[in-house]
C-alpha positions in Angstrom: 13.6 54.5 36.7 10.1 53.3 36.7 9.8 54.1 33.0 13.0 52.0 32.2 11.5 49.1 34.1 8.3 49.5 32.2 10.2 49.3 28.9 12.1 46.3 30.0 8.9 44.5 30.9 7.1 45.5 27.7 9.8 44.9 25.2 12.1 42.5 27.0 10.0 39.4 26.5 9.5 40.1 22.8 13.3 40.6 22.4 14.0 37.4 24.2 11.6 35.5 22.0 13.1 37.0 18.9 16.7 36.1 20.0 15.6 32.6 20.8 13.9 32.0 17.4 16.9 33.5 15.6 19.3 31.1 17.4 17.1 28.1 16.6 16.7 29.1 13.0 20.4 29.6 12.4 21.1 25.8 12.7 18.3 25.0 10.4 19.5 27.5 7.8 23.0 26.1 7.9 21.5 22.6 7.3 19.4 23.9 4.5 22.4 25.5 2.9 24.3 22.2 3.0 21.3 20.3 1.5 21.0 22.8 -1.3 24.7 22.5 -2.1 24.5 18.7 -2.1 21.4 18.9 -4.4 23.2 21.2 -6.8 26.2 18.8 -6.9 23.9 15.8 -7.5 22.1 17.6 -10.4 25.4 18.6 -11.9 26.7 15.0 -11.7 23.6 13.7 -13.6 24.1 16.1 -16.5 
């Protein structure tokens, strides 16, 4: 039991930070995708 608690303490914080960063980045990646699609349409319209 003590070893399981030790693993949770050692790796739990790193896992929580990783999940937090992935959740935050997801919204930015979606926004980046939309922006790239809009840029592509604008470039195509100019040609």
